[in-house]
N, C-alpha and C positions, 0 to 999 in steps of 0.2 A: 441180389439188388439191394443197395442201401437206401434208407429213407433220407429225404433231403436234409442237409444241414440246417440247424436252426439259425433264424436271424441273429444279427449282431446285437448284443445287449440284452438277448431273451434268453431266460435259463431253460435248460432242458428239462421237459416235463416226463418223469418216468412212471406216471400214474397209469392205473389199470386202463382207464379210457383211451389214453395215448397209445398203449401197445395194442389194444383191440383196433384202434384205428389204421397202424401199421399192417396188422394182420388182413385187414379188409382190403388195402391197398394191393398186397402181394396176391391175395385171392383174385382180384380182378385182373392183374396182369397174367395170371395163370390162365383166366378164361380167354383173354385175349390171344395167347399164344397157341391155344390149342387147335384152331384151324389150320394154323401153319404146319404143325405136326401132322396133321391128317391128310394135308395135301401131298406130303411125300410119298412117293411109289416105292412099293416094297419090290425086293429082287423078281419075285414072280410076275408083278404086273409090269416091270420094265421088260422082261423076257417075252411077255406076250405082246408088247408094243414093238419090240424090235423086228425089223424086216431085213431079208437078205439085201444087202447091197448090189449084188450082181443082177438082180431082176432088172428086166426093162420097164419103161413107163407103164406100158399096156399091162404087163403081167403084176406089177405091183398095185395097180389100180385095181385090176381083178381080185387079187388076194385080199386087199384091205376092205373091198366092199363084201367079200364072201366071209372072212375070217376076223376081220379087225374090228376094233372099237367103234363106237359111234362116231366119235370125234374126227377118227382118221377117215371114215365113210364121208362125213361131212367135208373134209379136206379134198377128197377125191372129186367129189360133185362140183366144188368150187373150181377146182382145176381142170374141168371137163372142156371148156373152151380151148385152153392150150393143148390139150390132146386132140380135139378136133383139127385144129391148125397142123398139128405135127404129124398125125396118122389117122385121117378121118375114116378110111376103110375099117381098121381094126377097131377103131373106137365105137363105131357102129356095130360092128359084129359081135365084140366081145363085151365092151365096158357097159354100152347103153342097156342091154337086156338085165344085166346085174343092177343097173341104176333102177329099172323099174321094179324089180323085185323089192329093192331095199326101200323105196318110197311108199309101198303098202303099209309099212310099219315104222315109218321114220317119225323123228321128233320135228317138232315145229321148227327148229333152227334147220334141220336138213332139208324141210320142205321150201322154207324161204331161200335157202341157198341154191335149190334146184330151179325155182322159178326165176331168179335172176340169171343163172347160168344159161338155161333156155334161151332166154331173151337176149342174152350177150352174144349167143351163138347165132341167132337169128339176124342180130344186127350187124355182125362181122361178115356175114355172107360167106362163111365157109364152105358151104354146100349149095346146091340148086334148091328153089323153092319147093319144088316136088318132092325131092329127097327129104327136105325139113318136114314137109307135111305128113309123109309116109312115116317117119321115123319119131317125130316127137308130138304131132298135133294130138293123137288119141291119148298121150300121157297128160298133156295140159288139160283137155277135156275131162279126163277122169278124176282130176282133183279139183275141178272148179267148186265143187259142193263140199270141200272140206269143213269139218266141225269147227275148225278155228277160223274166226273171221278174217284174221290178218293173212292167214295162209290163202283162204279163198280169194281174198282181193289180190293178193300177189299173182295167184295163177291168173286171175281175170285181167290183170294189166297185161301179162304176157300173151295172152290171147287176142286182146284188143289191139296190141301192135303187130301180132302176126296176121291179124285181118287185112291191115293195110297192104300186105305184100302177097298175101295168098290169091291165087288165080279164083275167078269167079265161079267155075263149076266145082272146085274144091270146096269154096265157101257154102255153095248151095247143097251139097250131099252130106259133108261132113259137120256142117254147123246148122245151116236154116232149116233144113228137114227135120233133125232131131229137135229142133227148138219148138216145134209146135207141141210136141208131148211135154216138154219142159215147162212151158207157159201155162199149162192147165191148173186149174183150181186145186186138182188132187194132188200136184206137187207141193214140196214146202216152200215156207216164204223166201228162204235163202234161194231156192232155184228159180222162182219167179223174178226176183231182183236180178238175178245173174242174167235172166232171159231180156229184161227191160234194157240193160246196158249194152247188151249184144245187139238188140234190134236197133238202138240208137247208131251203133257203128256200122252196120250192115247197108244202112240206107245210102251211104256213100260209095258203095260197090255195085249197085244195080241200078237200071234205069227206071225211070218213073213208072212205066207200065207193070214191071216185075214187083215193084214195091207196093203199087196199089193192089196187085193180085195176091202177093204173098205175104207182105209184111203187114201192110194196115188193118188187117183183121185181127192179128195177133195184138198190134197196138190198142185197137179199140178195146178189145177183152181185157188187156191189162190196165187201162184207163178206168175201166169198171170193177176192178179187183175189189174183194171184200176188205183187204187189208190196207190202212191208209199209207203204210210204208211203200207198198208197191205201186199205189195210184200216185204218189209224189215222185218216186223214182221215174216212173214211166212219163210223167209230166215234164220232168226235167229233160227228157230225150225228144220231146216234140220239136224242139229248136232243129237238131239235126236231122229229124225226118223231114221238117218243112223244108230245109235247105236241099234236100234229095228229090222231092216231089215237085218243086217250083210253086210259084205263087198262086196260080189258080186252083190247083189242086188243095193247096193249104187253106185257101178261103172255103172250099166247100167241105173239107174233111177235118183239117186241123183245128181250125178256129172253133167250130162247134163244141170239139172235146175240151179246149181250153177255157170255153165261157162256162161250160158246165162245171169243170173243176174249180173254176174261180169260186163258185158258191158251195164248195164241199164243207162237210161239216168239221174237217179236220183244218186247223189253222196251219200246219206244215203244207198241206196240200194247196191251200189257198195262196200262201206265200209263193210256192213252187210255181203256180201258174201264173201269178202277177209277174215274177222275175222272168220267166220264159216269154210272156207277152211282150215285155219290155226289149228284151233281146232280140225279139222277131221283128221290132218296127222298122229296123234298117232294110228288110227286105220290102217293105210296102212304102210306095209314093203317099206322102199324106195327102195327095189329091183324090185318093180313094173315098175320103170323107166328102160326104154331101153338104151342102151349105148348113142344113139343119144339123147334121151331126157336129160339123165343127163349131157351131154356136154352143150346142149343149156341152160338148168337151170344154171349151172356153169358159162357159159359166160356171161349170162345176169346178174347174180349177180357182176361179175368182172366190168361189164359196169356201173351198178349202184354205184359202190365204188368211181368211178372216174368221175361221172356225174357233169358236169360244170366245169371240169378241163382241158379237152382236147380242140383241136381247132374245131372239128366238132361240139362241143357244145357251140359255140360262140353266141353272141346275134345278134338279127336283127337290122340292122342299123336303121329301123324305130321306135325302140322301145325308149321310154322316160326313163329318170334316174329312176324315181319311178318304173317303170315296170322291169327294170334290177335289181334293187335292190330286189324286191319282188322274181324275179326269181332266184337270186343267194340265197336267204334265204331257197327257196324251196330245191335247190339242195344242200345246207348243211345240211338240215333235212334229205335228203335221205341218205347221206353219213354218218351221225351220226346214223341212223337206222342200215345201212349196218355194222358198227362198233360194234353196240349193238349186232348184229346177228353173228358175225364173229365165236365165239365158236362153234355154231350148224353148221357153214358151214365146220368147220374141223371134226365134226363128219359125215358130208354128204359126203366129200371127202376121209376120212379114214385119220387118223394122219399120217400113212406110206407114204402118197402122199402128205403130206403138203408142202415139198419143191419144187415139181414139181408144184403143181397146185395152191397154195394159198400164197406162201411166197410173191411173188411180189406185191400182193394185201395188204397184211399185212404190207409191206413196204410202200405202198403208204398211208395206213391210218395213220401209225405213223408220216409221213412228210406230212399230210394234211395241207394245209393253214389255216384251220379254226379251232380255238381252241375247240370248241364243239366236233368236230371229235376226235382230238388228245385226249381230256377229256374223251370220251367214251371208246376209244381203250385202254386207260391207265386203266379204272375200269375194263376191261375184260381182261387184261394182265395176271393176276393169272390164272383165267379159261383156257387160251390159254396156258400156262405153264403146267397145270395139264394134259391138253389132249395130249400135245405132249412128256410128259413123258422123255423117253430116248432121244428124238430129240430136248430137250429144249435148246441144245446149239445153235440151228439155229437161235434163236432169241435173242442171247446175245447183238449184236449191236443194236437192236430196245430198249432194256432196257438202254442202254448207251444214246440212242438218246432221250427217254423220261425222263431220268434223268437230261439231259442238256436242256430240253425244257425251252424256254423263258417265258412259261405261269407258274406261281406258282399253278394255278389251276390244271393243268395236273399233275404236282409234287404232289400236295395233294392227287389227285386221285390214283397215282401209289403208294405211300408209304402206303396206307392202307393196302396192304398185302405184303409190301416189304420183311419181314423176310421170308415168306413162299416161295415168288420168289426166294430169294437168296438161300435158302436152296436147292430148287429144281435144281438150276442151278450148285450149287456146287456138288450135288451127282448124278445128272442126266448124261445122256451120256453113250454110249457104250465104251468098252475098246479101240476099233478101233479110237475113236474120242477123246481119253482122253487129246491128245495134243491141239486139238482144243478148249476144255473147258478152259484148264488152260491157253492159250495164251490170253484170254479175260480178266483175272483178272487185269493186269496191267492198262486196261482203266477203270475197275469198280472203283478201289480206286480214281482216280482223278475225276471222274464222281460224287461219293459220297460225296466228299469233297467241289465240286464245287457247288453242290446242296444246300448243308448246308449253304455255303457263300451267295448264292443268296437268300435264305430263311432269313438268318440273316440280309441282306442289305434291306429287305423289310418290310412293316408294318403290315404283316401278322405273328404276332407272335405265333398265334395256329398252323400254318403250320410248323413253326421252332420248336415249343415244340414237335409236332407229329414225326417229322424227327428225333430229338434227341432221343426220345423214342425208335422209331424203330432200332436205331443204336445199341441197346442193343443186338442185335443177332449177330453183327460181329465177337465176339468171337468163333462163332461155324461156321464162313464162311472163315475168313482169318487168317493168323498167329499172333501170340502174339506180333512179332516185328513190323509187319505193323501196328497194332493198336497203339502200344506204340509211333512209331514215326509219324504216320500220323493224328491220331485221338485224343490221350490222352492229348496232350498238348493242343489241341484246346478246348477240355472240360475244361480245367483249365482257359483258356482265356474267355470263355463264362461266367464261373461262377463269374470271377472276374470284368468283364467289362459290361455285359449286363444289361440292365436297367429292364428288365420283369422278374418278380419273378418266374412264371411256367416254363419259359425258363431255368432259372438259375437251378431250382430245378430238371428239367428234364436232364440237363447237368451233374449235381452232381450225380444223381441215375445212369445214363449211365456210368460216370467215375468210380463209385464203381463196376460196372458189369465188366468194363474192368480190373480193380484192382483184381478182383476175378478170373478171367481166365488168368491172366498174368502168363506166364510159368518161368519168371527169378526172383530169388530173390532179386538180386541186383536192378533190376527195381521197384520191389514192394517196397522195402525200400526207394527208392529215392521218389517215388510217396507219399508215407506216410510221409516222411519228408516235401515234398513240402505243402501237405495238413496242417500239423501243422504249418510250418512256414509262409507260405503266406495268410493262411486263419486262423486258430486257434490263430496265434500270430500276425495276420495283423493290421496294423495301422488304417484301416478303420473297423468301428463296423459293417459295412455292411458284410464284409468279414467274420467276427466272427459269424454272424448270419448264413452265409451259410455254415460255418464249422459245425455248429450244424444240420443244415440240412443234411449235409454228414454224420455225425455220425448216424443220425437217420436211414439213408439207410444202414450203414454199420452193425447196429444192425439187421437189416432185413435180408440183404443177406449174412454176414458172421456169421461164428461161435460165440459163446459166448466167446471162450478162445482168438479168435483173437482180438475182441473189446477190452477186457480186457488187453491185452498184449501191445497194441499200443496207443488205443484211450481213456482208462479210465481216466488216470491223466489228458491229455490235456483238456478234457471236465469238469472235476470238478474244474480246475484251472479257469475256466471262472466264478466262483461264486465270485471271486474277481475284475470282469470286472467293469471298472468305468461308462459304459453305462447301464442304466436301462433295456433297451430292451433287451440287451444280457442276463441279469440276469434272467429276466422274460421268455425268452425263453428257457433258461437251466431249469428253474424250472419245465416247461412242459415236458422236456426229462427225468428228473431224474428217473420218474417211470420205463421207458424203461431201464436206465442205471441200475438200481437196478436189473431188470429181467435178465440182462446179467451175473449176479455174481452167483457163485456156492458155496453152503456151505458145507463142511468147508474150502475147498481150498481158497476160496477168502474172507475168513473172515477179512484179514487185509484191503482188500479193501472196504468191507462193513463198517468197523470202519472209514476208511478215509471219505467214502461218508457221514455217519452220523454225523461226525465232521464238514463237510462242511456246511450241512444242518443246524447243531445247530448254526453255526456261522452267517448263513443268518439271522435265525430266531431271534437271539438276536442282530445282528448290523445293519440290513437292515433299512434304513431310508426312502426309497420310499414307499409311501403308497400303491401304485398299486402292487409292487414287493412283498411287505409284504403280502398282501392279497392273492396273488398266492402261496407263500411259505406255508402259513398256511393251504391252501387247499391240496398243494402237501405232506405236512407232514401227513395229515391225509391218503390220498392216499397210502403213503409208509408204513405207519403203518398197513393198511390193506392187503398189498401184502404178499404173501406166498413165501418165497425163494425157489429157486430151489436147489435140492441137487445133489452131485456128482454121486450118485446111481439113477437109473431110479425109478420114483414114478408113481403110477397107474394113478392117475389123470392127470398128465403131461406127459403120456407116449408117445403121438404122438409129443408133442413139443421136448421133450428130444431125441427122435428117430431122429427127423429132424436135431436137433443140432448136434446129434453125425454124421450124413450123411455129413453135412457141414463140419465139422472137419476132417472127414476121407478123403473128396475130396481134402481138402488144404494139407494134408499131401501126399496124392496121388501126387499133383503137384511137391511138393518138391522132392518127391522120384524120379519121372519122370526126373526132371531137374539133379538130382544127377546122374542117369543111363545114361542120355544122355552125361553128362562131362565125365564119365568114360569110355563110348564108344569111345568117341573122343580120349581120352588119349590112350585107347588099340590100336586104328586103327593107331595113330601116332606114337607109340614106334617103335624103331629100333631093340631093344633087350630085353630080359627078365631084363637085368641088369640097362637099361635106364629106363623101366617101373617101377621097384621098385624105382629108384632114384625120379622119378617123383611124385610116391604116397607119398614117405616120405617129399617131398617138398611140397606137397598139405596140409600135416597136419601143417599148419602155427599156431604158437602159439598165443593165444589171446592177450598176451600183446603186440606183435609186429605189430598188426593191429591198423590203425588209429582209433581214438576214435569215429569220426564222422559216421564210418560205423557202422549200427545196427547189433549187434552181440550178441550171446548168447552162452550158453554152447555147445561145439561142440559134436555132437552125433557120434556113432561109424560108421566106414567106412564100405560101403557093403562088402568090401573084407576082412575085419577084423572080428574075432570071437567075438561076443558080448553076449556070455551067461556065461561069467566067473564072479563070485560073486567079485573077486578082480577088475575086471574092473568097475563093477557097484558101488563098494564102492569109488573107485578113483573118478569115475564120480560124485557122491554125494558130496564128499569132495570138488572137484573143484567147483561144483555149488554153494556151500555154501561160499566158500571163495571168489568166483566172486562176488555174491551177495553183499558182505560186502565190495567191493572195493569203493575206491573214484571214483566219476565219475564227468563228465563236469557239469557246473552249473545247477542246477535243474534235468534235464535228457536229457543230450546231446546224450546218446545213447537210442534207442528206446527199444531195449531189456532189459534195466534196469528199466523199468518203475515199474514193480511188486516188485522188490527189493528195490526201491526208497520208495514206499508205505509203505512197511513193516519197514523200516529204521524211517519213520515218525511216524510210530504208536510206536515206541519205543521197542515195543515187537515182535520180528521175529517170524512168524508163522512157525511152525515145519512142518505143514501140507502143508504150501505154498512152503517151501523149499523142502519137499519130492516130491510134485507135479511138481516142476521145475526139479528135478533131474530125474523123471521119464519121463517127456516130452522131456529131453535131449537124453533119449535113443531111443526115436521113432519118433520125430520131426525134419525133416531136416532143418527147419527154424533156428535150433540151429547151423548149419554148418558155418563155417567162409568163408568170401568172399575176393577176392581181389578187389582192387579199380582201377586197371589198365584198365578194360574194362567199365568203367561207360561212358554212351552216353553222346554225346556232348550236349544235349539238358538239362542236369542238370549238375550244378557244380561240379566236382569230390570231392570236400572236404567240403560240407556244413557243418556249425558248427550250431546246433540247439540252438536258442536263449531260454532263460528261458520263461516257459510257465506261470509263476507267474507276469504278467506285472503289476497288479495292487495291488502288495503286500506292495508297499511303498508309500511314500508320493511325489514322484517325477513324478509320471505320467502326461503325456503331454495331457492336453485335446484336444488339436487341432489334434493331430495324433491319439490316441487311443480311442477317445470318440466320433468320427462321421464318416459318410460315406465319407465326403470329408475333411472339416476341424473343423465343429463346433460340440460339444458333445450334447447328448439330454438334460442332466441335467448340468446347469451352475456350480453347486456346487459339488465337488467331495468330497467324505469322505476319510479321512486318514485310512490306515489299518496297523495292525501290521503285521510282517512277520509270516510266518508259523513256528511252533515250529520244 
């Protein structure tokens, strides 16, 4: 072996120290190789391990057990279940006696293998139970007290499994009767421990009378054993014994033993008694408690919940600081366990009595000075809410308290089930307390916003991400206006300013859900405009990347028609983006964009998409983007287009999309009905009502161009079945789609008409689809701009989405998250035709 070559540029050191170093390395290598040489077998050893190939399996097993090596005997015992299946008679007659002989002096490995093989034979039922008991049971019993604990436990597990199958008489004569002497104090501790576990198993095989006469005396004796290990082991078997003798006998015999063991001098025995008592509670109806016992138990629990907090629990003046700290730690642990078991205590007192019996205790746990206690009660808050059911309004204030907790760990524990909790609180409560429920909502919204701001200000971004994800439930809890004014703008801010990508994506998805359930068309259009202007056309490439993330969520959450109507063109305009990262991300999104199209109605959009992809493929200069484009082209070619009519293979997806579109139309219809209801309620006379209805039909040409509009649909109070009306609607739709509009698509609802104009050949099916939608979709109704909320500008003008179509792109403003673009050189592009 040669020493490693020296590093380049370093002279070879032939000094004495260097040579000694090489010698030491060689010596170490020699030591490593020695075990390999020793493991090789000599010819004599190989000869002893060689067995005649002509021997049968039974003959080979007998030979190896008689004259073979230890490893060969272990192999034979491991193969014993196979021999029993192949030839049980010869195995029992010739092989098993040899196994008994070998096990007397067998190694630990062979003993463990035998225990497993005996259990496998029992489970495979390759022989009758009586034959098994006659042939194997005595071998198992013989090795139960093996000096090695692992071997003893292995044989005990085999015996306990055999007890389940062996007949009662065999158990009585072969196991129970000898157990009387094995459980005596004169026997070893190991023998008495084995006896405890066997007694616990035998109670399932005998009737209550036999257990009382033959087993319980042994149980009482072992519960009073002088060794704490035996007392603890027997205590843990009392649960099985109680199940065998029934409730009445348990009360008179087992419970007194448990009570005595619960005061044992050994901590392990007291712990075993407590755990056994808890496990046995299912056997008893809590009705066995007298009213006095019920009250004492409840008061004791309440005292534990405040242990260490009251003055009478103060510290001794003689205690040193370390003792005080240790005691405080124990007190905190007790209160934490009380918080963990609080739902069970609600069941104990009955939820109807929660306010009188446990509310003050719940209040204390929610305001506990220690974080672990508040963290635990926050975890249990959902269970408590479910148990209270109609009385959930009683803990509204505690929910607000935990939402405002200074510890983010408590907040993180609470928000795991925040949607379920809020849903219970929004629908829970009786009619008599409806006012109490609603009065807490003003406190809920500030608490939710404050919780999000605390999470955002911390370094625990995962908690912030989780909280934003849970906020997606708010449309089912609070009104659309409350979400719009208190939460939606915050989602925009997070998307544009937060530096953590998962948090930004969570905010984007939640914003899309807010938009999905928004009840006002004006607000929806303003949000869409803001998404396009501040993200899709933002100066920072980071914002444009988040716009693509948002569009991905829109495709998932909204209907296909909604995406195509508002976001299709802004998305494909990013094929001209000056930053390669944006174009690359767009390429990954294009298959989902294509999946949102329906043929033949969206054929003009498909042509627009193909034109942009073709342009990318031909003009892209960035090699990474070009590689992604080529992969995307192949994927797009393999995709099958959705049709306007349902297809069998895409039936479920089409049905889901139809349901989304139906819900979107329903929201629009509900908004229109609410407006008409307000108009009807405010009219002073039929004449004024008719005047208002005429005034509400504002011509499209008089509306500001920046407000997203489309072809107005029929009023709910006017007839809509006339062919003349439908024909006039179609003509107006066609003329409107051909009108001049603001640069690119200043009006959101003109996206589809713009794409058809760019395709040079207006699609008749597309116009027909627009006309038909105008008859059914309230989103085509005109809207007045006088009620635009102050959070958005009343007259926004959409900038062109073709930022990169000319040679005047500013690399500092449009090519980077802050100031610098990803690519130093920007390619010049021609304008769209």
